[in-house]
C-alpha positions as CSV (number, residue, x, y, z in Angstrom):
1,M,61.9,79.7,59.5
2,T,62.0,76.7,61.7
3,H,58.8,78.3,63.1
4,S,56.6,79.0,59.9
5,V,55.1,76.5,58.3
6,A,56.3,74.6,56.1
7,S,54.4,72.2,52.7
8,M,55.6,68.8,52.5
9,T,57.1,69.6,48.7
10,G,59.6,70.9,48.0
11,F,63.4,71.1,45.4
12,A,66.7,71.3,45.5
13,R,70.6,70.7,43.8
14,A,73.8,71.7,44.8
15,R,77.4,70.8,43.2
16,G,80.8,71.0,44.2
17,S,84.4,69.3,43.3
18,L,87.2,69.1,45.6
19,G,90.9,67.5,44.0
20,P,89.9,65.0,40.9
21,W,86.6,64.3,42.0
22,S,82.8,66.5,41.1
23,Y,80.0,65.4,42.7
24,A,76.0,66.4,43.5
25,W,73.4,66.4,45.6
26,E,69.0,66.6,44.3
27,L,66.5,67.0,47.4
28,K,63.2,66.1,46.6
29,S,60.4,66.2,48.2
30,V,56.3,65.2,48.9
31,N,53.4,64.2,50.7
32,A,53.2,61.7,52.5
33,K,51.5,60.6,56.4
34,G,55.2,60.3,58.2
35,L,58.6,60.8,57.6
36,D,59.6,58.9,54.2
37,L,63.8,59.1,54.3
38,R,65.2,57.2,50.9
39,L,68.7,58.1,50.1
40,R,70.9,57.2,47.2
41,V,74.7,57.4,47.1
42,P,77.7,55.8,44.7
43,T,79.1,52.7,46.2
44,G,81.8,52.9,48.3
45,F,80.8,56.0,50.4
46,D,78.5,54.6,53.2
47,A,79.6,56.6,55.7
48,V,78.1,60.2,53.6
49,E,75.0,58.4,54.0
50,I,74.9,57.9,57.4
51,K,75.7,61.1,58.3
52,A,73.5,62.3,54.9
53,R,70.7,60.8,57.3
54,A,70.7,62.1,60.3
55,A,70.6,66.0,58.4
56,V,68.0,65.6,57.2
57,T,66.0,63.3,59.6
58,A,67.1,66.8,62.3
59,Q,65.6,69.2,60.0
60,V,62.2,67.9,58.5
61,A,59.7,66.2,60.5
62,R,56.9,65.0,57.6
63,G,57.5,64.0,53.9
64,S,58.8,61.7,51.5
65,V,62.0,62.8,50.9
66,F,64.3,60.9,47.7
67,G,68.1,62.4,47.8
68,N,70.0,61.4,45.1
69,L,74.1,61.8,45.3
70,T,76.3,61.4,42.3
71,A,79.9,61.4,42.4
72,K,82.5,61.5,39.2
73,R,86.6,60.8,39.3
74,A,88.6,63.0,36.8
75,E,90.7,60.5,34.5
76,A,93.6,59.7,35.5
77,E,96.9,57.8,34.6
78,G,97.1,54.5,36.0
79,S,100.2,52.9,36.5
80,A,101.4,49.9,35.6
81,R,102.6,47.1,37.3
82,V,103.8,43.7,36.1
83,N,102.0,40.8,38.4
84,R,105.5,38.9,38.7
85,A,103.5,35.5,40.3
86,A,101.6,35.2,37.2
87,L,104.4,36.0,34.8
88,D,106.4,32.9,36.3
89,R,103.6,30.8,36.7
90,L,103.4,31.1,32.8
91,L,107.1,30.2,32.2
92,A,106.6,27.2,34.0
93,A,104.2,26.4,32.2
94,L,105.6,27.1,29.2
95,D,108.0,25.1,30.1
96,D,106.9,22.2,30.3
97,V,105.5,22.8,26.4
98,P,107.0,20.9,24.1
99,L,108.1,23.3,20.4
100,H,107.8,22.4,16.6
101,A,109.8,23.2,15.3
102,S,108.3,26.4,13.1
103,L,107.1,27.7,16.0
104,R,108.9,30.8,17.4
105,P,109.8,30.3,21.5
106,A,107.5,33.2,23.1
107,S,108.9,36.5,23.3
108,L,108.6,38.4,26.7
109,D,106.1,41.6,24.8
110,G,104.0,39.1,24.0
111,L,103.4,37.3,27.7
112,L,103.3,40.7,28.3
113,A,99.8,40.8,26.7
114,I,98.4,38.1,28.3
115,R,95.4,39.5,30.2
116,G,96.4,39.1,33.9
117,V,100.3,40.0,33.4
118,V,100.2,43.4,33.4
119,E,97.9,45.3,35.9
120,V,96.9,48.7,35.8
121,V,96.6,50.6,39.0
122,E,93.9,53.2,39.2
123,P,94.9,55.9,41.5
124,E,93.5,56.1,45.2
125,D,92.8,58.5,47.5
126,D,94.6,58.1,51.3
127,E,92.8,58.7,53.8
128,A,92.7,62.2,54.4
129,Q,91.6,63.1,51.1
130,R,88.8,60.6,51.7
131,A,87.6,62.3,55.3
132,A,88.0,66.0,53.8
133,L,85.9,64.3,50.4
134,E,83.3,63.4,52.6
135,Q,83.4,66.4,54.6
136,S,82.7,68.5,50.8
137,M,79.9,66.6,50.4
138,L,78.1,66.7,53.3
139,A,78.4,70.7,52.8
140,A,77.1,70.8,49.7
141,L,74.3,68.7,51.4
142,D,73.7,71.3,53.9
143,Q,73.5,73.8,51.2
144,A,70.8,71.3,49.3
145,L,68.8,70.8,52.0
146,E,68.7,75.1,53.4
147,E,67.7,75.0,49.5
148,L,64.8,72.2,50.2
149,L,63.7,74.2,53.7
150,V,63.5,77.7,51.8
151,S,61.5,76.2,48.9
152,R,59.1,74.3,51.5
153,H,58.3,77.3,53.7
154,A,58.1,79.1,50.8
155,E,54.6,77.0,49.4
156,G,53.8,76.9,53.0
157,A,53.5,80.3,54.0
158,A,51.2,80.6,50.5
159,L,49.1,77.3,51.9
160,A,48.9,79.5,54.9
161,A,47.2,82.1,53.5
162,V,45.0,79.7,51.4
163,L,43.8,78.2,55.0
164,Q,43.3,81.2,56.7
165,E,40.9,82.3,54.3
166,R,39.0,79.0,54.7
167,L,39.2,79.9,57.7
168,T,38.1,83.2,58.3
169,K,35.4,82.1,55.6
170,I,33.8,79.3,58.0
171,G,34.5,81.8,61.2
172,S,31.6,83.8,58.7
173,L,29.5,81.5,57.9
174,A,28.7,79.6,62.1
175,A,28.4,83.8,62.6
176,R,25.3,83.7,59.6
177,A,24.1,80.9,60.8
178,D,23.9,81.8,64.3
179,A,22.4,85.1,63.4
180,A,19.4,83.1,60.8
181,P,16.1,84.0,61.9
182,G,15.3,80.2,61.5
183,R,17.6,79.9,64.8
184,Q,14.7,81.9,66.6
185,P,12.9,80.9,69.1
186,E,9.8,82.0,67.6
187,A,10.5,81.2,64.4
188,V,11.4,77.7,65.8
189,R,8.6,77.2,67.5
190,Q,6.2,78.8,64.6
191,R,7.4,75.2,62.7
192,L,6.7,73.1,65.6
193,A,3.1,74.3,66.1
194,Q,2.3,74.2,62.1
195,Q,3.6,70.3,62.1
196,V,1.8,69.4,65.4
197,T,-1.4,71.4,64.0
198,R,-0.9,68.9,60.5
199,L,-0.6,66.0,62.4
200,L,-3.2,66.5,64.8
201,E,-5.7,67.6,61.6
202,T,-4.7,64.4,59.9
203,A,-4.5,61.8,62.6
204,E,-7.4,62.9,65.7
205,T,-6.1,59.6,67.8
206,L,-3.0,61.4,68.2
207,D,-2.1,62.6,72.4
208,P,-1.6,66.0,72.5
209,A,0.4,66.0,75.6
210,R,2.2,63.3,74.0
211,L,2.6,65.2,70.9
212,H,3.7,67.7,73.0
213,Q,6.9,65.8,74.3
214,E,7.8,64.9,71.1
215,A,8.0,68.6,70.2
216,V,9.7,69.2,73.3
217,L,12.3,66.1,71.7
218,L,12.5,67.3,68.1
219,A,13.0,70.7,68.9
220,V,16.4,69.5,71.6
221,K,17.5,67.3,68.5
222,A,17.0,70.3,66.2
223,D,19.4,72.6,68.0
224,I,22.4,73.4,66.3
225,R,23.9,75.3,69.4
226,E,26.9,73.0,70.3
227,E,28.3,73.0,66.4
228,L,28.7,76.5,66.3
229,D,30.4,76.4,69.0
230,R,32.5,73.9,68.3
231,L,33.1,75.2,64.8
232,K,33.7,78.8,66.9
233,A,36.3,76.8,68.7
234,H,38.4,74.8,65.9
235,V,38.3,78.0,64.1
236,A,40.0,79.5,66.4
237,S,42.5,76.2,67.2
238,A,43.4,76.4,63.6
239,Q,44.6,79.7,63.7
240,K,46.3,79.1,66.4
241,L,48.0,76.7,65.2
242,L,49.0,78.8,62.0
243,A,50.5,81.4,63.9
244,D,52.5,79.4,66.0
245,G,53.9,77.5,62.6
246,G,56.3,74.7,63.1
247,P,55.2,70.7,61.9
248,I,51.4,71.4,62.3
249,G,49.7,69.1,59.6
250,R,49.0,66.4,61.6
251,R,46.7,68.1,63.6
252,L,45.4,70.9,61.5
253,D,44.7,67.1,59.4
254,F,43.0,65.9,62.9
255,L,41.3,69.5,63.3
256,A,39.7,69.7,59.7
257,Q,38.4,65.9,61.2
258,E,37.0,67.8,63.1
259,F,34.7,70.7,61.2
260,S,33.8,67.7,58.1
261,R,32.4,66.7,61.9
262,E,30.6,69.4,63.2
263,T,29.3,70.8,59.7
264,N,27.5,66.9,58.8
265,T,25.8,67.2,61.9
266,L,25.0,71.2,61.5
267,C,22.9,69.7,57.8
268,A,21.4,66.9,59.8
269,K,19.4,68.6,61.8
270,S,18.6,71.6,60.4
271,N,15.4,72.0,59.3
272,D,15.3,75.6,57.7
273,A,15.7,76.0,53.9
274,E,18.2,79.0,54.8
275,L,20.6,76.8,57.3
276,T,20.6,74.2,55.0
277,A,21.9,76.7,52.4
278,I,25.0,77.7,55.3
279,G,25.3,74.2,55.3
280,L,26.4,72.9,52.6
281,E,29.1,76.5,51.8
282,L,30.4,75.1,55.0
283,K,30.4,71.6,54.0
284,I,32.1,72.9,50.5
285,E,34.8,75.1,52.5
286,V,35.5,72.2,55.0
287,E,36.7,70.0,52.1
288,Q,38.7,72.8,51.0
289,L,40.5,73.1,53.9
290,R,40.8,69.3,54.4
291,E,43.1,69.4,51.0
292,Q,44.9,72.0,51.3
293,V,46.1,70.4,55.0
294,Q,47.0,67.2,53.1
295,N,50.1,69.6,51.9
296,I,51.0,71.1,55.8
297,E,54.4,69.5,57.4
């Protein structure tokens, strides 16, 4: 799986329990330029967050990843404890208070009902129990992370198929442009000759030798050989990246920009109706390629 193409979107959830504790992880990832990891854990589980961050970073190369851990402890009866210090302070204070004849002395049950005199102590995990709980939570995270990666790679496989179709179409259009009759030397010469003839007919003062030089320069500028060669090379590079797999999104994005640049230049140079039409088809395919590439890790 580590060498296949992955998308940057996915979702996973894993649950677990240990002793009185039950917990759940929820992971979600979406597109991003780099890796943006945001984890949220309950208070008191900072150690889990540190290890969870390291685990996710080791498996995910790119995308905004949101992780949330929820944990709940089952209700347990706490033990009651009398705060002797608070009770003694209260009794000492009462000794200094003169009582009216109509008032009864304070009773023990009344004193114990005062806030802070009786404390309910909630049960706490000992160090070994806490360590076991954290380990169990991290094991559940591994399960959720594996599920997240499976979903990202499943979508990545579908994206790779779409990209292969786009690349095949781009290669086919480039081949059509290369074989277009308008690119043949004789066709280029005829178009230039017609342009030169029209210019000579409308402006007799033009120097034929100078006009010939300008025509040659125009023919050179209109040549799209380099653009076609680069498109062919970019198609081969992109197909190799898809075959190799891994986190290739950034490199594919760079190639998509190169595709766009070469296609725009081809359209700008074209002076033939068929080549222009092919160039416009290329622009559509390249734009669709760029959109899909944005989803690749």
